[in-house]
N, C-alpha and C positions, 0 to 999 in steps of 0.2 A: 585313767580317768581325766586326762587332759582334754579340755574343751567341753566337759560335762559340768553343768551347774549343779553341784552337790552342796549340802550344808557346810562341808569343809571349805569349799570355794567361797561360799557366802561369808563365813566367819573370817577367813583370811582377808578378804576385801573390806569387810567392816573395820577390821583393825587398821589396815593401811589407810583407809579413808579417814578414820578418826584421828590417827596420828598426823596425817597431812593437815587436817583442819586445825589441830592444836598448833602445828608449826606455823600456819598462815595467820591465825586469828588470836591465839591465846595471850592473855595478859598475866596469867598465873599458871605457868606451865606445870609446876608440881601438882597442884590440885586437879588440874584438867587431865593430866596423865593418869592419876590415881582413879579418876572417875570413869575412864573409858570402859573397864570391864562391866560397870553397872549400866552404861549406855547400851552396850552390846547385849547384855542379858538383863533387861529391866524388870522382867517378871520374877515372882517368887517361886515359880514352877519351872523345873529344868526342862529344856527342850530335847537335849541329846544325851545327857549323862544321868547318872543316878542321883546327883545332887546339884543344886544351884550353886553351892559353894565351890564345888569342883569345877563347874563350868567357868565361874569367875576367876578361879585360880589359874586355869589354863589360859583364859583370855589375858590375864595379867602377864603371864610368861610370853605370850605372843606379842604383847605391847612392848615388852623389853627388847625382844628380838627385832621388832620393827624400828626401834630406836637405835639399833646397832649394839645393844648391850647384851651380856651373857645372861643365862638363866640364873635364878636365885638358888642358893643351897637349900636342900630340903630340910635340913636339921637346924636352921637358924632363922630367927625372925628378921626378915629383910623387906623393906618397902619396895614397891614397884619402881619408885623413882630413885632408889639407891644407886649412886654412880651417875646420876643425871648430869651433874656439872661437867663431867668428862665428855658426855655425849652431846650436850647442848652447845655445839660449835658449828661454824660455817665451813669446816674442812672435813675431808674424808675421815671417818672414824671407823676403825676396824679392830675389833677385839676377837682374836681367834678362840675357838674354831668357827668356821662359817656356818656349818650345819650342826644343829643340835637336836637331840631327842628330848621332848618335854615329858618328864617322868610321869606326871599326873595324867597325861593324855594317852600314854602307851597302854595297850591292852595285854601286854606280855604274851603275845602270840607264841604258840609252840614252834620250835624249829622244825625243819623238814622231817617228815616221817610218813608212814602209811598206817591207815586205820580202816577196819572193816565197818561198813555202814549197815543200816537196817535193810538194805537191799539184798543182803546175803540170804540165799534160799536153802543153805545147808545141803547142797547137791551131793549126789552119791559119788560123782567123779572127783570132787574137790581138787581140781587141777592146780589151784594156788598152793596147796600143800605139797603136791608132787614136784613142782618146779622150784620150790624154795631151796637154795643151796645150803642153808644153815639149819634147816629143820625148825624154823621159827614159827611155823603155823600148825596149829592143832585144832581139833573140833571141840568146842566147849558149849554145852547146852544147845546142841544142834546147829551151831554156827561156827564159822572160821574165827579163830582168835590169833592175833599176832603178838608174839612175845618180843617186846621192844628191846630187851636185853640181848637177844640173839639176832634180831633183824639188822641187816647191813644196808638197808634202803636201796636195794638193787632195782626194785620196781617190777620184777618178773611176775609177781602175784597179780599186780594190777593189770598188767598187759594181757594175762591169760584168762582172767575172770570173765565168763560169758555174760554175767549180769552187770558188769561194771560196778560191782559192790564194794570195791576197795578204793578208797580215796587217798590221794596224795595231799597231805597237809603241808603247806608252806607258808612261811612268813612273807607277806607281800613285799615289804621293804627289802628283805634279803634277796628275793627273786629278782627284783628290779636292779639290784646292785651288781653290775658286771665285773667288779673287781673284788667281790667278796669281803667288803669292808665292814659288814654288819654281823654282829654276834649277839649273845645274850649277857646281861650283867647278872649279878648274884640274885636279883629278884625276878629273873626271866624276861626283863624288859630289853628292848633293842638297845644296842650299844654300837656307836660308830667309831671305828679305828681311824683316827684322824691321819695317821701315818700312811694309811693305804688309800683312804678316800680321795677321789679326784674332783669332788664338789660338783658333779653333773646335776644333782638334784632329782634324779629319777626316783630315789627312795621317798623323797618328800611328796611327789605327786602320786605315788603308788600306795601310800599308807591310808587305809580307809577310816582311820581314827584321827587323822590330822596330827599325829604325834611328832612329826619331824618338820622343822621349819628352818629357814635360813635367815640371816641377818640382812637388814635393809639400810639404805643410806638416804631414804626420802626426807627424813627430818633434817639432816645436815644440808642436803641439797637445797631445800626450801629456805633454810637459814641463810645460805649464800645468796640466793635470789633476793631475799628481803634486805640483806645488807647492801645491795646495789651492785654486786659483782657482775661482770660481763660473763654470763653463763651461756655456753653454746652447746647445742645438742647435736650428737651424731647418731643417726637412726640406722639400726641394722636392717638389712634388706627383707628379713622375715616380717617386718612391720605390716606389710600389705595384707589387708583382710583382718588384722587383729582388733580393729575398732569398729568393724562393720563391713558388710560385703561391698558396699558402694562408697566406702570412705577412702578417697584417694590420698596420695602422699601430700598433695598440695593443701588439702584440708587439714591434715595433721599438722603441717608446718604452721598454718595460720593459727590453729588452736594453741600450739606451743608458744608462739610469740605473744598471744593474748595473755597467757599465764604469766609471762615475764621473761622468757628466754630471749636472748639477743639475736641468735641466728640458728639455722638448722641446716645440717649437711647429711648426705647419705654416706653410711659406712661402706657402701658399694664402691665409692671412690677409692678407698684404701684397698678394697678387694681387687679392683682393676690393676692397681700397682702390684699387688701380690701375685696376680695371675701371670702378668708378663714377666715378673721377676723370677717366679718359679719355673716358667717356661725356659728362660735363659739358663737357670741353674741345671735343669734336666739335660739340656742340649750340651752344655759345657762341662758338666761334671759326671753325669751318669753315662751318657752315650760314649764318652771318652774313657770310661773305666776308672775315673778318679774316685767315684762313689759307687757302691754296689747297687743302691736304689735311692729314691728320694721320697721322703714322707712329707706330706703337706703340714703346715704349721698353724692353720687358722683356728682349729678347735683346741682350746686349752686343755680339756680333759684328755683328748687323744695325744697331744704332744707330751703332757706330763707322764702319761702311761708309757709312751714310747721311750722316754728318757730313763724311766725306771726299769723297763724290760730289757732294752738292748744293752749289750756290753759297751764299755766306754769307747772302744775304737769305732763303734757303729753310730754313736750319738750324732756325729756330724751329718749323718744321712737325714736327720730331721732338718727340714728347710730352715735356713737362717732368715728367710724373708719375714718382715714384720707382719703381725696379724693385722687384718683389716681395721680392727678397732684402734690399734696403736698407730698404724700408718696414717689413718684419717686424723687422729688426734694431733699427731706431730705436724701434719699439714696445716691444720687449723691454727696451731700455736705459732707457726711461722708467720702467718698473716695477722694473727691476734695474740701477740706475746703475753698480754696481761689477762687473757681470758681464762675461765674455768670450763673444762670440757666434761660433759656428762654423756656417757654411752647409754643408750636406751636399746635394749635388745631382749632376746628370749632366754638368755643363758645365765644360770647361777654361777658357773665356773668363771665367768668374766669378772665377777666381783673379786675373786681371789687373784686372777691375773693382774687386775688393776692395782692390787695392793702390793705387788712385788716391787722391790727396790728399783728395778730398771724401768718400770712403767709408771710409778706413782706420780712423777712430775708431768706426765703426758695426759693421763686420764684421771680426772679429779673425783668423779663419781660414777657409779654404775647402778642403774635401776632397770627393772624388767618391764615388759609390756603390761603385765598385771599391775605392777606398782604405779606405772604411768596412768593407767585407766582409773586408779583410785585417786590420783592427784586431779585428774579431770573431774571426777565426781565431787571431790572436796571443793572445787571451784565452780561447781554447778554447770559444767560443760557436758552436754549430751552429744557425742560425736555423730550419732545417727541423724540428728536434726540440725547439726551445725552447718552453716552455709558458707562461711568465709573461706577463701582460698588464697594462697600465695605461691607464686612460681618457685621452683627449686631447681638447681643445676642438675642436669641429668648425668647419671652414671651410665655405664654400658650394660647390656644384657648379660655379659660375662660376669661382671661383679655382682649383679643382682641375683644371679643364679647360685651364688654361694650358699644361699639359705636352705637349699634342698640337698639331700644326699645324692652324690654323683655330680652335683653342679660345679664343685671346685675342680675336680679332675677334668670335666668337660671343658671348662673355661681355659685351663692350662693347655689341654690338648688342642683346642681350637687356635690358641695363640701360637703353639708350635707349628701347626699345619700352615698357618698364615705367614709367619715371619721366619720360619726355618723349614721351608718346604723340602720334602724328601727325607725328613727325619722319621724313623719308625718309633712309635710310642707304644709302650706296653702299659696299660692302665689297669689298676686294681682299686676298688673302693669297698669299704666295709662300714657298717653302722651298728651301733650298740657296743658297749665296752667289752662284752664277752667275746663277740666276733672280732673286735679290734685286737684283743689279746691273742687270739688264734692266728690272725694275720701277722702279728709281730713275731710270734714264735716261728712261723714259716720263713719270714724274712731273715730272722736270726740264723736259721738253719741253712741259709743260702738258696732257698727255693723261690725267691722273688727278685733275684738279681736282674737289673735292667728295668725294673718297674717304677712307675710313678704311682704311689700308693696314697689314696685319700682315706682318712679315717674320720668318722663322726661319732662322738660319744653317745649322742641321742639317736635312737632308732627312727630314721626319717630325716635326720639332719637338724638344722637349727630351728626349723618350723615345729620340731617336737621338743623344744627346750622346756625346762621346768617353769619358765616365766611367761608362757604363752597364754592366750585367751580363748583360742578356738581349736577344734579338733585338728589333728595332724593332716588329714586328707584335705580339709578345706584350706589350710594354710599352704600346703604344697600346690594346690590348684591355683590359688591367688598369686603365688610367686611365679609360677610358670607363665601365667598370663602377663604378669608384670614384665618378665624377661622378653616375651614375644613382642610387647608393645614398645619396647625401648627403641629410641631413635638410632642408637649405635649398638652394634653387636660386640665389638672388640675394642680394647684400649689400644692406643698407638704404641709402637715399639719403644718410643722414647721414654715411656714410663719406667722401663727397667733401669734407666740411668738416674732416676730421681734419688737424691740424698735427703734423708729426713733425720737430722741430728736430734739427740736427746735435748729436751727442754733445759735451759740453763737454770731454771728454778727447781732444782732437784730437791725433793724432800725425803728425809730418812724415814724408813718404816717405823723405827723406834726413835722418834724425835725426842730431844731433851725435854720439851714441854710435856709430851705424853708421859715420859718416865717420871717427871715430877708429880704429875697428876696421880700416877699409880704407885707412889712411894710406899703407901701402906700395904701394898700387895707383896712386898719383899722384906726380907730381913735387912737389918741395917747394913751388914757387911756386903750382902748381895747387891743392895741398892747402890752403895758406894762404888763397887766394882763395875756395875753396868753403866753408871754415869761416866766413869773414866773412859770406858770403851766408846760410849756415845760421843764424848767430846773429842776423842782421838779420831773417830770416823769423820766427824765434822771438820777437823783440821786437815785430814787427808783429802777430803772432798775439795776444800778450799785450795789446797796445793794443786790438785788435779785441774781445777778450774783455771788457775793461773797458767799452767802448762798449756791448757787448751786454748786460752786467749793468745799465748805466744805463738802456738802453732797456726792459728787462724791469721794472725797478723803477718806471718812470714810466708804463708802459702797462698794467700789471697782467697777470694770467694768466687764461686761460679755464678753465672747469671741465672735468671728464672726461666723455666720452661714455658714457652709460648703455648697458651691454651691449656694450662694445667687444670686438673679437675676441680670443678666448682669454683673457679677463680681463686683457689687457695695458692699462695706462693710456694713453689717448690723449686729447689735447686738441683742442678745436675752435677754428678761427680766429675771431677777432672780426671779423665782417663787417658793414658798414654799407651 
């Protein structure tokens, strides 16, 4: 349903827009947040559900998720704004899990199974009965009947029926989940196993009831802008076409700066670094036999799945190259050390990636194209009619091509062919998590040795991400044209020598401040224990920083690369 304007899309965007308006304009946040469900459903007649009260209850839960907060317990009287003090900050706010099922919105769809429809003619041949390996089909009242206790869901009956009278019933969210993280709770409603889920968001965009939603950071991002922080945007290459067919990157940049962002860079700049780095990794590690194969690292859902699937001794085959988001963010913070970086892209999983301890100091916020569209709407900016433009530093076609399936491996292959001529490259690329799993099992079994393997969690690549605004096909077409129109096709070889150190302003995932805010969530003994660990971690980080400073002072620093992407300061490794 991506790219289709459904009532679910409308409701999601209404919520994001209203939350953004409150963040920009409100003088009484508590009251204005509580009022949002009534602004979204002003009538006393329900539009989509059986009750106006249910519609408002669901809208209230969506508001909480849009504020970064978790759902309310079903059995306790809790206000929409409960916990608002923790969320009302100008820093990243993340309270796991990222994806949640809204119980009041879930239709409790049946799990996978087969059912005889009214198309059954009760034919004499009854081939469905003949092919059933468990004798689960009989004739009842002149029609085929499936005994669900005996049925093993093999599908042979459906395949053989000449009238296509047997339907396969499937829960849409479970079908969309390539890692089988969705099951049923005690009430038959969808349940997400957070230990298995890779946060791709495909369940969210596949649920026809809008019962699954992710958490947003738009409120905290706007607070940072209002505070006067230097907030810099890094735009994912899939942005082309997301705000209108003729809306160029230059126009998007101008609109972002009008809202209040300080500067705008392309994430494709980080992809350029990644492409040339992974080309070097393949040539130096795979072709020499040091690694059996090389897996790309740009898709967080794919890399998480790979690290879970592969044995420990093979995990090194997942490329150590920084993802384009992180590489671009670190580049920005080398030039703007006091800035706050927000990644704007199509991907829900990037929100989780940016919350990891190793990334938090580099990427301060993550929002999707859908959420940005709602920020534009909250500020009264119509991108279709917007006329201002601002020039933006060009990335290469290679980096911009990362947005479509096959684009990553092509960029790396082109870099190898250009800078390491004569090197044979074996390319494999897969899309969709179920296909990704199959590829990983083949690699694990030694059947993909010598290969460069690109994996994309979303079928179609980044243009198919859960946070996109347009159909996948349109997005892919726009990106391919963007790649073709790029002034440069490949990044220079020197990009593989770029060093992007971690930001010195490293923040702990569980900061002492956050723990103090959540004191009431723990028992007294647990809280005391966690606080001790947090303070110990803080002390360890301080010691590590001292060692790092000593190392820098005794080893010296390298110079900047001439002509670094986007004018961002980048240093080259000292290599001997």
